[in-house]
N, C-alpha and C positions, 0 to 999 in steps of 0.2 A: 794456516788460516786462523782467523780470529775466533776465540772461544765463544764469544757472544753470537756470532754469526751461525756457528755449528749448533749451539743450544737453540737458537731461534728456529733453525731449519728442522731440528728434531721435534721441537714442540708443535711446530706448524704441521709436520707429517702426522703427529699423534692427534691432531685436532684440538690441542689445548688452546683456549682462548678464542676458539671459533664456535659460535653457537649457530646451528642451522635455523633460519627463520622461516617459519611457515605462516603465510598470511591467511587468516580465516576469511573466507568470502561471505558477504552478507547474503542472507536468504533473499530468493527472488520474490518480490512482492505479489502475492496471490490476492486477487480482489474479486469477490462474487456478490452479485445482488440477488437476493432470494425473493424479494417482493417489493413492489409489484413488478409483473413482467413488463418489459419495455413495450410501449404501445397500449397499455391498459387504458380503458375508459372508465372514469369515475365521475360521480356527481357531487362529492363533498368539496369543501373549500380547503381542505388539507389532505395530504397523503403521508404515510410513513414509509420511508425507503429503508429496508433493512437488508442485511447481508453479513458476509464474513471476510476476514482478512487475517493475515499472519503478521501484520504490521501494527504498531501501537496507535496510529491515527489514520484517519481518512479525511480527504477534503471533498467538500461538496461546493462546487462553483467557487473555489478559492478559499472557503472558510473551513478551518480545521476542527474536527470533531474526535474525541477520544473513543478508542475501541475498548470494550470490556470483555475480557475472556475470549478474545477473537471474533466478537460480534458487535455490530453496530445498528442503531435505529435512529434515523433522522426524520423529524417531521418538517414537511415543506408546505408552504402555501400554494394553492393552485388557482390560477385564473382561468376563465372560460376559454376553452380552446386548447391548443397544444402547448404544453409546458415541457421544456427540455432542461435536463440537469446533466452535469458531468461529475462523476465520482473518480477520485484518484488517490493513490497511495504510492509510497516509494521508500527505498532504503539509502537514498543518497547517490546511488549509481544508476538505478533503473526505476522507471515509474510505470505503473499499471493504471489504465484508465478505462472506465466503463460509462458509456453514454446511457441515460435513461430518459425516455419520453413518456408522459402521461397526458392523456386528453381528459379535460373536465368538460362533461356534457352540460347542456343548459336544461335538460329535463331531469326529473327525479327518478325515471324509470330507465333501466338499462337493457 
């Protein structure tokens, strides 16, 4: 037999030149809205949507916002009546989405 063939077979059996590859899976995107509760009634012209995520950014209706130390706070304008927003974040493989609805009332008392 050819010496090269024998040497190659021995090295292969010993695992020389073969590195096992372990793919690190990305974290599952966790997205939580802490305030306001969906369906909240407010009288102001703005609301602050706050929450937490393990991703570096969140999107609100397609606009990207940075996350600071796992938390975010996004001020949104409110028109009178039902306001609906969609928050999302992802890792390139999976996306988490949370809908938020806020009702702006016409009265100043709630």
